[in-house]
Each structure stands twice: as C-alpha cells, then as structure tokens.
C-alpha positions in Angstrom: 0.0 0.0 0.0 1.3 3.5 -0.9 0.4 6.4 1.4 1.2 9.9 0.2 1.6 13.1 2.3 0.7 16.1 0.1 0.2 19.8 1.0 1.3 23.3 0.5 4.9 24.2 1.2 5.7 24.9 4.9 2.6 23.2 6.4 4.5 20.7 8.6 4.6 17.7 6.3 8.3 16.9 7.1 7.6 16.8 10.9 4.6 14.6 10.4 6.6 12.3 8.0 9.3 12.0 10.7 6.7 11.1 13.3 5.2 8.4 11.2 8.3 6.7 9.7 10.8 6.6 12.6 14.5 6.4 11.6 14.5 4.6 8.3 14.1 7.2 5.6 15.3 7.3 2.0 15.9 10.5 -0.1 15.7 10.0 -3.8 14.8 11.7 -7.1 11.4 11.0 -8.7 12.1 8.8 -11.8 13.0 10.8 -14.9 13.4 14.0 -12.9 15.8 15.8 -10.6 13.0 16.6 -8.1 13.7 14.9 -4.7 11.2 13.2 -2.5 11.3 11.4 0.8 10.1 7.9 1.3 9.9 5.6 4.4 8.0 2.8 6.0 4.8 3.3 8.0 4.6 0.3 10.2 2.4 1.1 13.2 -0.8 -0.1 14.8 -1.7 -2.6 12.1 -0.6 -0.6 9.1 2.3 -1.7 6.9 2.7 0.8 4.0 5.2 2.9 2.0 4.9 6.5 3.0 6.0 9.2 0.6 6.5 12.9 1.4 5.6 14.8 -1.8 7.2 18.2 -2.8 5.0 21.1 -1.6 2.4 22.2 -4.1 -0.4 24.7 -4.1 -2.5 23.2 -6.8 -3.1 20.2 -9.0 -2.5 22.4 -12.0 1.3 22.6 -12.1 3.4 25.7 -12.5 6.8 24.1 -12.0 8.6 20.7 -12.0 8.2 20.1 -8.3 4.4 20.5 -8.6 4.4 18.2 -11.6 6.0 15.5 -9.6 3.7 16.1 -6.6 0.7 15.6 -9.0 2.1 12.4 -10.4 2.6 11.1 -6.9 -1.0 11.9 -6.1 -2.1 9.8 -9.2 0.1 6.9 -8.1 -0.9 6.8 -4.4 -3.4 4.4 -2.9 -4.3 6.7 0.0 -3.8 10.5 0.0 -3.1 12.4 3.3 -3.7 16.1 2.7 -1.7 18.1 5.3 -3.5 21.5 5.9 -2.1 24.4 7.9 -4.8 24.9 10.4 -3.8 28.6 10.9 -4.4 29.3 7.2 -7.4 27.2 6.5 -9.0 29.1 3.6 -5.8 29.2 1.5 -4.9 25.5 2.2 -8.4 24.2 1.4 -7.8 25.2 -2.2 -5.6 22.1 -2.7 -8.0 20.0 -0.8 -10.8 20.9 -3.2 -8.6 20.1 -6.2 -7.8 16.7 -4.8 -11.5 16.0 -4.0 -12.6 17.1 -7.5 -9.9 15.3 -9.5 -8.8 12.3 -7.5 -11.4 9.7 -6.4 -9.2 8.0 -3.9 -9.3 7.5 -0.1 -8.5 10.8 1.5 -7.6 12.0 5.0 -7.3 15.7 5.9 -4.7 16.6 8.6 -5.0 19.9 10.4 -1.3 20.5 11.2 0.1 22.9 13.7 -3.0 22.5 15.8 -1.3 24.1 18.9 -0.9 27.3 16.9 -4.6 27.9 16.4 -5.2 28.7 20.1 -2.2 31.0 20.2 -3.6 32.9 17.2 -7.2 33.1 18.5 -8.5 30.6 15.9 -11.3 28.2 16.8 -12.1 25.4 14.3 -15.1 23.0 14.6 -13.4 19.8 13.5 -16.5 17.6 13.5 -18.4 20.1 11.3 -15.4 20.4 8.9 -15.3 16.6 8.6 -19.0 16.5 7.8 -18.8 19.2 5.2 -15.7 17.7 3.4 -17.0 14.2 3.6 -13.7 12.7 4.7 -11.9 12.1 8.0 -10.3 15.2 9.5 -7.6 14.8 12.2 -6.0 17.7 14.2 -2.3 17.0 14.7 0.6 18.7 16.6 3.9 17.5 15.2 5.8 19.1 18.2 4.1 16.9 20.8 2.8 14.0 18.7 -0.8 14.9 19.5 -3.2 13.3 17.0 -0.7 10.8 15.5 -2.6 7.7 16.8 -5.9 9.1 15.6 -4.3 9.8 12.2 -3.1 6.2 11.8 -6.6 5.0 12.7 -8.1 7.4 10.1 -5.7 6.2 7.4 -6.9 2.6 8.0 -10.5 3.6 7.6 -10.0 6.2 4.9 -12.5 6.5 2.0 -13.2 8.9 -1.0 -14.9 12.2 -0.3 -18.7 12.4 -1.0 -18.4 16.2 -1.7 -19.1 17.4 -5.2 -16.8 20.2 -6.3 -17.0 22.2 -9.5 -13.9 24.1 -10.6 -15.6 27.6 -10.9 -17.5 27.2 -7.7 -14.4 26.2 -5.7 -13.7 29.5 -3.9 -17.4 30.1 -3.1 -17.5 26.6 -1.5 -14.3 27.2 0.5 -15.7 30.5 1.8 -18.9 28.9 2.8 -17.1 26.1 4.6 -14.7 28.4 6.4 -17.5 30.6 7.5 -19.3 27.6 9.1 -16.4 26.0 10.9 -14.0 28.8 11.9 -14.2 31.6 14.4 -11.6 34.2 15.1 -11.0 35.7 18.6 -9.2 38.9 19.5 -5.6 38.4 20.8 -2.7 40.7 21.7 0.6 40.8 19.8 3.2 38.5 21.3 6.9 38.7 21.2 7.0 36.2 18.4 4.6 38.4 16.4 6.9 41.4 16.9 9.9 39.4 15.9 8.1 38.1 12.8 7.5 41.6 11.6 10.9 42.9 12.5 12.7 40.2 10.6 11.1 41.2 7.3 10.9 45.0 7.7 14.0 47.2 7.1 16.1 48.4 8.8 15.6 46.0 11.6 15.5 43.0 9.2 19.1 43.7 7.9 20.5 43.8 11.4 18.7 40.6 12.3 20.0 38.9 9.1 23.6 40.0 9.8 23.5 38.8 13.4 21.9 35.5 12.3 24.6 34.8 9.7 27.4 35.9 12.1 26.2 33.8 15.0 25.5 30.9 12.7 29.0 30.7 11.5 30.3 31.3 15.0 28.4 28.3 16.2 29.6 26.3 13.1 33.2 27.1 13.9 32.8 26.5 17.6 31.3 23.0 17.2 33.5 22.1 14.3 36.8 23.0 16.0 35.6 21.5 19.3 34.9 18.1 17.6 38.3 18.2 15.8 40.4 19.0 18.9 38.5 16.9 21.5 37.2 13.9 19.5 38.7 13.4 16.0 42.4 14.2 16.7 42.5 12.1 19.9 40.9 9.2 18.2 43.3 9.2 15.3 46.4 9.9 17.4 45.7 7.5 20.3 44.0 4.6 18.6 44.6 4.8 14.8 48.3 5.9 14.7 49.7 2.7 16.5 47.9 0.6 13.9 49.3 2.6 11.0 52.8 2.5 12.4 52.6 -1.4 12.6 51.4 -1.5 9.1 54.2 0.9 8.0 56.8 -1.4 9.5 55.3 -4.4 7.7 55.5 -2.7 4.3 59.0 -1.3 4.8 60.2 -4.8 5.4 58.8 -6.0 2.1 61.4 -4.6 -0.3 60.5 -2.6 -3.5 56.9 -4.0 -3.6 56.4 -3.2 0.0 57.8 0.3 -0.6 55.3 0.9 -3.4 52.4 -0.1 -1.3 53.8 1.9 1.6 53.8 5.0 -0.6 50.3 4.4 -1.8 48.6 3.4 1.4 50.7 5.1 4.1 52.5 7.9 2.4 55.2 10.0 3.9 56.0 9.5 7.6 59.1 10.4 9.5 60.6 10.0 13.0 57.8 7.6 14.0 55.2 10.4 13.7 52.3 10.9 11.2 51.2 14.3 9.9 47.9 13.1 8.6 47.3 16.2 6.5 50.6 15.9 4.7 51.3 12.1 4.5 49.1 11.7 1.5 48.4 8.0 1.7 45.1 6.3 1.2 44.9 5.1 4.9 46.3 8.4 6.3 45.3 11.6 4.5 42.7 9.7 2.5 40.7 9.0 5.7 41.8 11.8 8.0 40.8 14.7 5.7 37.1 13.7 5.2 36.6 12.2 8.7 38.7 14.4 11.0 39.1 17.7 9.2 35.9 18.0 7.1 33.1 16.0 8.7 33.1 18.1 12.0 32.5 21.3 10.0 29.9 19.6 7.8 28.1 18.2 10.9 28.0 21.6 12.5 26.9 23.4 9.3 24.0 21.1 8.6 22.9 21.2 12.3 22.7 25.0 12.1 21.1 24.9 8.6 18.5 22.5 9.7 17.7 24.6 12.7 17.2 27.7 10.5 15.1 25.7 8.1 12.8 24.4 10.8 12.7 27.7 12.6 11.3 29.3 9.4 14.1 32.0 8.9 15.4 31.0 5.5 12.4 32.3 3.5 12.8 35.7 5.3 16.5 35.7 4.4 15.4 35.1 0.8 13.1 38.1 0.8 15.9 40.3 2.1 18.4 39.1 -0.5 16.0 39.4 -3.4 17.2 42.8 -4.5 20.9 41.7 -4.6 20.1 38.5 -6.5 18.0 40.3 -9.0 21.1 42.2 -10.1 22.6 38.8 -10.9 19.6 37.7 -12.9 18.2 35.6 -10.1 15.5 36.0 -7.5 15.8 35.8 -3.7 15.3 32.1 -3.4 18.8 31.7 -4.9 19.8 32.0 -1.3 18.9 28.3 -0.9 21.6 26.9 -3.4 24.0 29.5 -2.1 23.6 28.4 1.5 23.5 24.7 0.7 26.6 25.2 -1.5 28.5 26.6 1.5 28.0 23.1 3.1 28.5 21.0 0.0 28.2 22.1 -3.7 26.4 18.9 -4.6 23.1 19.6 -2.7 23.5 23.2 -3.8 23.6 22.0 -7.4 20.6 19.7 -6.9 18.6 22.6 -5.5 18.9 24.4 -8.9 15.6 22.8 -9.8 14.0 25.7 -7.9 14.6 27.8 -11.0 12.2 27.3 -13.8 14.1 29.1 -16.6 17.3 27.8 -18.3 18.8 31.3 -18.0 18.4 31.4 -14.2 19.6 27.9 -13.8 22.7 28.6 -15.9 23.6 31.7 -14.0 23.0 30.1 -10.6 25.0 27.0 -11.5 28.0 29.0 -12.8 28.1 31.2 -9.8 27.8 28.3 -7.5 30.7 26.4 -9.1 32.9 29.5 -9.4 32.5 31.5 -6.2 30.8 29.4 -3.5 33.4 27.2 -1.6 32.0 24.2 0.2 32.6 23.8 3.9 35.3 21.2 3.3 37.2 23.6 1.1 36.6 26.5 3.5 38.0 24.5 6.4 41.2 23.7 4.4 41.6 27.4 3.3 41.4 28.4 7.0 43.8 25.6 7.9 46.6 26.7 5.6 46.2 30.5 5.8 44.8 31.0 9.3 48.3 30.6 10.9 49.4 33.7 9.0 46.4 35.8 10.3 42.7 36.1 9.7 43.2 39.0 7.3 44.8 36.7 4.7 41.9 34.3 4.9 39.6 37.3 4.3 41.5 38.1 1.1 40.5 34.8 -0.4 36.8 35.1 0.5 36.6 38.8 -0.4 38.1 37.9 -3.8 35.5 35.2 -4.3 32.7 37.6 -3.3 33.9 40.2 -5.8 34.1 37.5 -8.5 30.5 36.5 -7.6 29.2 40.0 -8.0 31.1 40.9 -11.1 30.5 37.7 -13.0 26.8 37.6 -12.0 26.3 41.1 -13.3 28.1 40.3 -16.6 26.0 37.1 -17.1 22.8 39.0 -16.3 23.7 41.7 -18.8 24.8 39.6 -21.7 22.7 36.4 -21.5 19.4 36.7 -23.4 16.1 36.3 -21.7 14.5 37.4 -18.4 14.4 36.0 -14.9 10.7 35.7 -13.7 9.6 36.8 -10.2 8.8 34.2 -7.6 5.9 34.3 -5.1 7.4 33.2 -1.8 5.3 32.3 1.3 6.6 33.4 4.6 5.9 30.7 7.2 5.4 31.7 10.9 8.3 31.1 13.3 8.1 27.6 14.8 10.0 25.8 17.5 12.2 23.2 15.8 11.3 19.6 16.5 14.5 18.0 17.6 13.9 14.4 16.6 13.0 15.6 13.1 16.0 17.9 13.0 18.4 15.2 14.1 17.0 12.7 11.6 17.5 15.2 8.8 21.0 15.9 10.1 21.8 12.1 10.1 20.5 11.8 6.5 22.8 14.6 5.3 25.8 13.3 7.2 25.3 9.8 6.0 25.0 11.1 2.4 28.2 13.1 2.8 30.2 10.1 4.2 29.1 7.8 1.4 29.9 10.5 -1.2 33.1 12.1 0.2 35.3 9.2 1.3 35.3 7.3 -2.0 36.2 10.4 -4.0 38.9 11.4 -1.5 40.5 8.0 -1.7 40.2 8.0 -5.5 41.8 11.4 -5.7 44.7 10.4 -3.4 45.2 7.2 -5.4 45.1 8.8 -8.8 47.5 11.6 -7.8 50.0 9.1 -6.3 49.9 7.0 -9.5 50.3 10.2 -11.7 53.4 11.1 -9.6 54.8 7.5 -10.0 54.3 7.6 -13.8 55.7 11.2 -14.1 52.6 12.3 -15.9 52.1 15.3 -13.6 55.7 16.5 -14.5 54.7 16.5 -18.2 51.5 18.4 -17.6 53.4 20.8 -15.4 55.8 21.5 -18.2 52.9 22.2 -20.7 51.1 24.6 -18.4 54.2 26.2 -16.9 53.8 29.6 -18.7 50.3 30.1 -17.2 51.1 28.8 -13.8 54.4 30.6 -13.3 54.0 33.8 -15.2 50.3 34.6 -14.8 49.5 33.1 -11.4 53.0 33.1 -9.9 52.8 29.5 -8.8 55.4 26.7 -9.2 54.9 23.9 -11.7 54.3 21.5 -8.8 50.9 23.2 -8.3 49.6 21.4 -11.3 49.1 18.3 -9.1 46.7 20.2 -6.9 44.8 21.4 -9.9 44.4 17.8 -11.1 43.2 16.7 -7.7 40.8 19.7 -7.5 38.6 18.0 -10.1 38.1 15.1 -7.7 38.1 16.9 -4.3 38.8 20.6 -3.9 39.5 20.3 -0.2 42.2 17.8 -0.7 43.6 20.0 -3.5 43.9 23.0 -1.2 45.6 20.8 1.4 48.2 19.8 -1.2 49.4 23.4 -1.3 50.7 23.2 2.2 53.7 20.8 1.8 54.9 22.6 -1.4 56.8 25.3 0.5 54.7 28.1 -1.1 55.0 31.7 0.0 52.1 33.5 1.6 51.2 35.2 -1.8 51.3 31.9 -3.6 49.0 30.2 -1.0 46.5 33.0 -1.3 46.5 32.9 -5.2 46.5 29.1 -5.2 43.6 28.8 -2.8 41.6 31.3 -4.8 42.3 29.7 -8.2 41.4 26.3 -6.9 38.1 27.6 -5.7 37.3 29.2 -9.0 38.7 27.1 -11.9 36.3 24.1 -11.9 33.9 22.2 -9.7 34.7 18.8 -8.2 33.6 15.8 -10.1 30.5 15.1 -8.0 29.2 18.6 -8.6 30.2 18.4 -12.2 28.1 15.3 -12.8 25.1 16.9 -11.1 25.5 20.1 -13.1 25.6 18.1 -16.4 22.2 16.6 -15.4 20.8 20.0 -14.5 22.2 22.1 -17.4 22.8 19.5 -20.1 26.2 18.9 -21.9 26.0 22.0 -24.1 25.4 24.5 -21.3 27.8 22.8 -19.0 30.5 23.2 -21.6 29.7 26.9 -21.9 29.8 27.2 -18.1 33.1 25.4 -17.9 34.7 27.8 -20.4 33.5 30.7 -18.2 35.0 29.1 -15.1 38.4 28.5 -16.7 38.5 32.0 -18.1 37.5 33.5 -14.8 40.2 31.5 -13.0 42.8 32.7 -15.5 41.9 36.4 -15.1 41.2 36.4 -11.4 44.3 34.5 -10.5 46.5 36.8 -12.6 44.9 39.9 -11.2 45.1 38.8 -7.6 48.8 37.8 -8.1 49.5 41.3 -9.5 47.6 43.1 -6.7 49.3 41.1 -3.9 52.7 41.7 -5.5 52.0 45.4 -5.7 51.0 45.4 -2.0 54.3 43.8 -1.1 52.8 40.4 0.1 55.3 37.7 -0.7 
C-alpha cells in the first residue's frame, strides 16, 4: 500500500513524516526528474505501507517541475493524506478541493500545527469540517505528537470524499465552509509576532540577518573546532596511529613491492610520527581529511542549517536578499543553493531545480561552481592560511565575493532572456522539533560520508599514480607559462589542480607541503576555488544544465580563474605580500 503526504509548502509535512516513519528514511529523485522526495516505511498499529512525502504544491494544475512531480505522486498513491495548515485554513483548502474534485481515492485531511490555532485566536469545529468535506479530519501537533494515533486510525478507515466540487465554484464553496467551521477571537501581539514583523521589515531586518549569519558561522566554527580537537584528533592519534605504524613497519620490510604499497597506502611519515594532513596516503590523508578535518564542520553546518530551516528563517532571508540576487539575474530564493553550497556544492547544485528558466539555472550553476566554496574547502583554506592571520583568509573570501558580484552582473547583462519573479510564502516562526531535526542531520551526514570518502580515496590514489608515472611532471611543463608567469605559482601546483577536479578540499591541502609563499598560498587557494567544480558537482551540473550549457559554463569558469588568479597575483605583489 502506498500512502502519500501532500500539501502546500511549509505546512509541517516533514515533521509529520518523521513522526510516522521513525528512523529509516530514503531520499531519492522521482524517476525521470531531478526533483527529490522522501520515502519511508509506515509500520504502526496494524498498518504496513510505503509513506512518501511529496514536494510542496499549491494546486493540481502545475506551475513548476516540483508541482508536476507532486501531482504524479497523487495519481500513483493508494491513499492520500492532505496536510493542511490549520492557521491558514482558507488558502490551504484550495488544494484539498482540487484533490476531491480530481482524485477519487481514499483521502484523509490533517489539520497540522493545531497548537498554533489557540495561540492565534483561531477556533475550528473539526466535526463540522469533517461533515462538510465528507472525509476524516484529524488535528495534529507535530511538536508533541498529539493526534498521531488518531491519524493512523483514520488512514486505516479512509475513503473517498462524498463532496461534489465544481472548478468555478471552488472558492465560493471554500468561503462557505470556512464561515461555518472557523471563528476568530481577539488576541494581543506576542513577542513572536513582533519578531516576525521585525525580521522582514527594514532596517531591523538587515540587522537581524547579519546577526543570524554571524552567530550561525560562530556556532559552526565552535562546534567544528571542538569536535576536531576533542574527538577526532585524539581518536586518530591515540588509537589509529599505532595501527598505522605497525602497518608501515610491515610494508617497509617488504622490499620494492612493500615500498610501493607503503607510498600508496601510508604515504610519507618520519621519526615515528604521522602528519595526517601531509602524509598523502590512502589510509592516512585519505581517511583523515574527510573524517577528522571536514566532517566536523559539515556536521555543525548542517545542524545550524536544519535549525534555521525548521525555525522558518530561511524564507525571510530570501526576501531580504532578493534585490541583490536580481542584479545577478536571479530571485531571492537563490539564497537556498547558495547556503546549501556553503555546506557542499552537490546539494547546492541539486537545488537548482528551484529555477524554472534555463537562464536562471545557468547563472546560478555557474556562480555556485565559481564562487561558493564548500565547507570542506573553507576548512582547508582556513587551515593553511589561518596561521598567518585572519586578514589573509579574508582576502580569499573577499576575492570570491567580488568574482561572484562581477561575474553575476556580466552574465545577467549579456545572457538573453528574463528572470521571472517568484511568489514566496513566509511561514510563521516555529519551534524546531529536535527528533525531526536530528533525523534530517543524520541523513545529510550519511550522504556526505558515502559520497566524500570514495572520492577522496580515489583522488589520493590517482595523484600518487600520476606522480609515479611522471605524468604530472609532463602536464606541469605544458602549463608552466600560465602557472608561473600569470599566477606566480610553481609547476608543482599542477598536481593540486588535477586533484581539484576530484576533491577541492584535498587539492587545497596539497598546497601546504609545497613550501609556497604566503602570496602563492592566497592565489593558489583562490584559483582552486574558481577554476572548476569537483567531479561530483560536475556530474550533477551536467544533469541539471545539459552537456552544451555545461561546456559553456566550464569555459566561463576557466576564463574567470585565469583572469582572477592573474589579477590577484598582480595586486598582492604590488602590495608587497610575498
């Protein structure tokens, strides 16, 4: 049996889905599309069914790809559970009427956020609403779990609606129903009401946005650095290092063959100590970088991001940034791939489906690949430049910001077409549900581990083999004029550029043992951020843009890296930074 949760965006479907499915959840794309959906198993109180969380939709008459997928899922479902925001009953019942009119299937209506109705002075007669709609209606509070048992019981007994709905009479019918079942009572403004208004009205909104971003990244850094220093490094140094040293001694006693495997698997160690960030072996750097250097920051980033998502702040941030993004040919919701890209470029690239027009998608994809460093790369940049001072780290990110602004303006000016407006609903602030937040965090971390470690190991292996076969030396000789004269980098930096296509964070880490000057580290870090996306992001972008547009985007990336690296090298030299 297939049970579908469907409703408007931001009505609490994800929290309800989490309550019903427990821990085993699968994120996937709908077949033949790049639109993601969540599926899990509903196995409670005599029900054993597949539960699917459809993308949010306002209507059964689609206006974008996400809504097209939602409608197809409705057609495929055995039972439809329509999640309705009980605080916005009139607007949400529009989709309910569409479902009743078009889909003759068992239906249950869920009044989500039931606790909010009393806070807002809203009184709903559930029995009367159930009678008028001709289907079971269940009030639910995802925060406390109230109504979940009743919902499961309603799903077991669900049947089609007996209500007759004509398309032109829909809004008259909705108005009549709301008038009969809903009463509004006077209530005074609360602190949350005042905060809601302040966070979208300038000038207070800009201050709140800056503070939110500032404290978010403070928390990210605090948690990430704490996990590295107190958990990851002790685990590697106290438990993993003795094992690696024994394995190193075994390989070193095996002659030339053992020496080869030592180089590939262990890398460079000296004086009985291992510098995991510099050894560059599969079992040393290959595991240490993603697990001990990157994963703590990714964990903290997605924890904070999930909190802001569930709190309801991201749509407000989108409204505030709309004017800036419009100068780049995008609308305010481009903040989503931008913020996601700061964690990992791959989910940022997947979120490009938010854009309906090819022009918007091309601009957003190119800017994401060129100027939005992932958290893993950011951590490595901070690692190699932070010891010289925070001002030098700032140079890299200020350069990327300038590239983002200039390139976005140029693309907006010279690419044909227009970027349409988007109507964005602002949900009320809600208290995050921790079990749902932690489940979403686990899914994202699990995905990162499964994606990151194989590519890091592959990158380390390929680069070691390229060094053994002297191929990198040949490539270095070919690109020496560009690398040395324009960027001011040594030929050995070619190896980092090669690895950058596999994992940019590893590539940045490769700059450290090369003995580069401060100026070269700044230029190298910036060029690696700009010149090309990692292979995982590259594959997703091909799916989103197509081969032809991806080729155009790649040419823009390489040209931008060439110009930006040369200009930055010139400016730093003129400023006397060596």
